[in-house]
C-alpha positions as CSV (number, residue, x, y, z in Angstrom):
1,M,51.4,115.8,1.8
2,E,53.7,114.1,-0.7
3,L,52.6,112.5,-4.0
4,K,52.7,108.9,-2.7
5,E,50.7,109.9,0.5
6,R,48.1,111.6,-1.7
7,L,47.8,108.5,-3.9
8,D,47.5,106.3,-0.8
9,A,44.8,108.6,0.5
10,V,42.9,108.4,-2.8
11,A,43.2,104.6,-2.8
12,S,41.9,104.3,0.8
13,G,39.0,106.7,0.1
14,S,40.1,109.3,2.6
15,L,40.8,111.8,-0.2
16,T,38.7,112.3,-3.3
17,V,40.3,112.4,-6.8
18,D,39.1,116.0,-7.3
19,D,40.7,117.1,-4.0
20,A,43.9,115.3,-4.8
21,L,44.0,116.9,-8.2
22,A,43.3,120.4,-6.8
23,A,46.1,120.0,-4.2
24,L,48.6,118.9,-6.9
25,Q,47.6,121.9,-9.1
26,Q,48.1,124.3,-6.2
27,T,51.5,122.8,-5.3
28,P,54.3,124.4,-7.4
29,S,56.9,122.0,-8.8
30,S,59.6,124.6,-8.5
31,E,60.4,127.6,-6.3
32,S,62.4,130.6,-7.4
33,L,64.8,132.0,-4.8
34,G,66.1,134.7,-7.2
35,F,69.6,133.2,-7.5
36,A,68.3,129.6,-7.8
37,T,65.2,127.7,-8.9
38,V,64.6,124.8,-6.6
39,D,63.2,121.6,-8.3
40,H,60.6,120.4,-5.8
41,D,59.4,117.7,-8.1
42,R,62.8,115.9,-8.2
43,E,61.9,113.4,-5.5
44,N,58.7,112.4,-7.2
45,R,60.5,111.8,-10.5
46,T,63.7,110.2,-9.2
47,G,63.1,109.0,-5.6
48,F,65.4,111.6,-4.0
49,P,65.2,115.4,-3.6
50,E,67.5,117.8,-5.4
51,V,71.1,117.7,-4.2
52,V,72.9,120.9,-3.4
53,F,76.4,121.3,-4.9
54,C,77.8,123.8,-2.4
55,Q,81.1,124.7,-4.0
56,G,80.8,128.1,-5.7
57,K,77.7,129.0,-3.7
58,T,77.8,131.5,-0.8
59,P,76.9,130.2,2.6
60,E,73.7,132.3,2.6
61,Q,72.6,130.9,-0.8
62,T,73.4,127.3,0.4
63,A,71.3,127.8,3.6
64,Q,68.3,129.2,1.7
65,I,68.3,126.3,-0.8
66,F,68.7,123.8,2.1
67,Q,65.8,125.4,3.9
68,A,63.5,125.3,0.8
69,I,64.2,121.7,0.0
70,Y,63.9,120.5,3.6
71,A,60.6,122.3,4.1
72,R,59.1,120.2,1.3
73,S,61.1,116.9,1.4
74,G,62.3,116.5,5.0
75,R,65.8,115.5,4.0
76,V,68.7,117.3,2.1
77,L,72.2,116.4,0.9
78,G,74.8,119.0,0.1
79,T,78.2,118.1,-1.4
80,R,81.5,119.8,-1.7
81,A,80.7,121.9,1.4
82,G,83.0,123.8,3.7
83,Q,82.7,124.8,7.3
84,E,81.2,128.2,6.4
85,H,78.4,126.5,4.4
86,Y,77.6,124.3,7.3
87,D,77.6,127.1,9.8
88,A,75.0,129.0,7.7
89,V,72.9,125.8,7.2
90,K,73.1,124.9,10.9
91,A,71.7,128.4,11.8
92,V,68.5,127.7,9.9
93,L,68.3,123.9,10.3
94,P,69.7,122.9,13.7
95,E,69.4,119.2,12.8
96,A,72.0,119.5,10.0
97,V,75.1,117.4,10.3
98,F,78.5,118.2,8.8
99,H,80.5,115.2,7.5
100,N,83.9,116.8,7.5
101,E,85.9,114.1,5.7
102,A,83.2,113.7,3.0
103,R,82.7,117.5,2.8
104,C,78.9,116.8,2.9
105,I,76.1,118.3,4.8
106,T,73.0,116.3,5.6
107,A,69.7,117.2,7.2
108,G,66.9,114.7,7.9
109,Q,67.0,110.9,7.5
110,P,65.6,108.4,5.0
111,D,62.3,106.7,5.9
112,K,64.0,103.2,5.8
113,I,67.6,101.9,5.7
114,L,67.7,98.9,3.3
115,G,70.1,96.4,1.8
116,N,73.9,96.5,1.6
117,V,76.3,98.8,-0.3
118,A,80.0,98.1,0.1
119,V,82.4,101.1,-0.2
120,C,86.0,100.1,-0.7
121,T,89.2,102.1,-1.0
122,A,92.6,101.2,-2.3
123,G,94.4,103.4,0.2
124,T,93.7,105.7,3.2
125,S,94.3,108.7,1.0
126,D,91.2,107.7,-1.0
127,I,88.9,107.9,2.0
128,P,87.6,111.4,1.5
129,V,86.1,110.5,-1.9
130,A,84.8,107.2,-0.5
131,E,83.2,109.0,2.4
132,E,81.3,111.2,0.0
133,A,80.0,108.0,-1.7
134,A,79.1,106.4,1.7
135,V,77.3,109.5,3.1
136,T,75.4,109.9,-0.2
137,A,74.3,106.2,-0.2
138,E,73.3,106.4,3.4
139,I,71.1,109.5,3.0
140,C,69.5,107.8,0.0
141,G,68.5,104.9,2.3
142,A,71.2,102.3,1.9
143,K,73.0,100.4,4.6
144,V,76.7,101.0,4.0
145,H,79.6,98.9,4.9
146,R,83.1,100.4,4.6
147,Y,86.2,98.4,3.6
148,Y,89.1,100.9,3.6
149,D,92.8,100.4,2.6
150,V,92.4,97.1,0.8
151,G,94.4,98.0,-2.3
152,V,96.5,95.8,-4.6
153,S,99.9,96.6,-3.0
154,G,98.7,94.4,-0.1
155,I,96.1,92.3,-1.9
156,H,95.8,89.9,1.0
157,R,93.9,92.6,2.8
158,L,91.2,92.4,0.2
159,F,91.2,88.6,0.2
160,G,90.5,88.8,3.9
161,R,87.3,90.8,3.3
162,V,86.1,89.6,0.0
163,E,83.4,87.2,1.4
164,E,81.8,90.1,3.2
165,I,82.1,92.4,0.2
166,R,80.4,89.7,-2.0
167,Q,77.2,90.1,0.1
168,A,76.6,93.7,-1.1
169,N,74.0,94.6,-3.7
170,A,76.4,97.1,-5.2
171,I,80.1,97.9,-4.6
172,V,81.9,101.2,-4.9
173,A,85.6,100.8,-5.6
174,V,87.6,104.0,-5.0
175,A,91.3,104.2,-6.1
176,G,93.9,106.6,-7.2
177,M,97.5,105.8,-8.4
178,E,97.0,103.1,-11.2
179,G,93.3,102.5,-10.3
180,A,93.6,98.7,-10.2
181,L,91.3,98.0,-7.3
182,A,88.0,98.1,-9.3
183,S,89.2,95.5,-11.9
184,V,90.4,93.2,-9.1
185,I,87.1,93.4,-7.2
186,S,85.0,93.1,-10.4
187,G,86.7,89.8,-11.2
188,M,85.8,88.4,-7.8
189,V,82.1,89.3,-7.4
190,A,78.7,88.8,-9.1
191,V,77.3,92.3,-8.4
192,P,77.8,95.7,-10.1
193,V,81.0,97.5,-9.3
194,I,81.1,101.3,-9.6
195,A,84.7,102.5,-10.1
196,V,85.7,105.9,-8.8
197,P,89.1,107.2,-9.9
198,T,90.7,109.7,-7.5
199,S,93.2,112.4,-8.0
200,V,95.5,110.7,-5.5
201,G,99.0,110.0,-6.9
202,Y,102.2,111.4,-8.1
203,G,102.8,113.4,-11.3
204,A,102.1,110.6,-13.9
205,N,98.7,110.1,-12.2
206,F,97.8,113.4,-14.0
207,G,95.3,114.4,-11.3
208,G,93.4,111.1,-11.6
209,L,93.5,110.7,-15.4
210,S,95.6,107.6,-15.3
211,A,93.3,105.9,-12.8
212,L,90.3,107.0,-14.9
213,L,91.8,105.5,-18.1
214,S,92.7,102.3,-16.3
215,M,89.2,101.8,-15.0
216,L,87.7,102.6,-18.4
217,N,90.0,100.1,-20.0
218,S,89.2,97.4,-17.5
219,C,88.7,93.9,-18.9
220,A,86.6,92.9,-15.9
221,A,82.9,92.8,-16.9
222,G,80.3,94.4,-14.6
223,T,82.3,97.6,-14.0
224,S,81.0,101.1,-14.6
225,V,83.1,104.3,-14.1
226,V,82.2,107.7,-12.8
227,N,84.2,110.9,-13.0
228,I,87.4,111.6,-11.1
229,D,86.7,112.2,-7.4
230,N,83.0,111.8,-8.0
231,G,82.1,110.0,-4.8
232,F,78.6,111.5,-4.9
233,G,77.8,110.0,-8.3
234,A,79.0,106.6,-7.3
235,G,77.1,106.6,-4.0
236,Y,73.9,107.7,-5.6
237,L,74.1,105.0,-8.3
238,A,74.9,102.4,-5.8
239,A,71.9,103.4,-3.7
240,Q,69.6,103.2,-6.7
241,I,70.9,99.7,-7.5
242,N,70.5,98.7,-3.9
243,R,66.9,100.0,-3.7
244,M,65.9,98.1,-6.9
245,V,67.3,94.9,-5.6
246,E,65.6,95.3,-2.2
247,E,62.3,96.3,-3.7
248,K,62.4,93.3,-6.0
249,H,62.9,90.9,-3.1
250,A,60.4,92.6,-0.8
């Protein structure tokens, strides 16, 4: 029984305060796997379980961490995963899904799908990072709409979708090259825009540094910027904003 369920049970009278306290004291907030310490209290504090960064972990380590989190939370997200990570997770969690383009593994589903998060890319080459953002927002409970290849080199493509994009509670703008998409979108909407610079581009892009600096120097208010290629960070933040908006209007 999770914390909210226990509190609801106490409120309804089906669980005494002493029994609830005893259960909480008996439930460890972390679990040592030897090579990792799983933070089982993360969901109670932040609203979402601990996320597994798979890169650098062995497939076996990844599978054990997934299994531990899923046993307590019922849903797990792993980022920067390869096929070998997925094969190991799938062996212990048959319901696991591999999102190949996003390089993410998910198991379980959110209790509710709420609101509207728009994920936009400047070009097709930016889609892998955008998919990491989209998959993250979805497992966090957001309804995601994708608007891909709407960059400034053919800005009419963006103009044709902007009315739809304006309906979102939060917007993720993913762009490499000069990183202009986030500024353009921010100047056209009344909701937060989370800019994601990507490492897509020729030499002077400096592996995404030029896009990052462009986004940080944007004169369009309402723009925040995450790290280069950090689709996860953008998707997570967008889902948090989306949830706050939806809960306020509920």
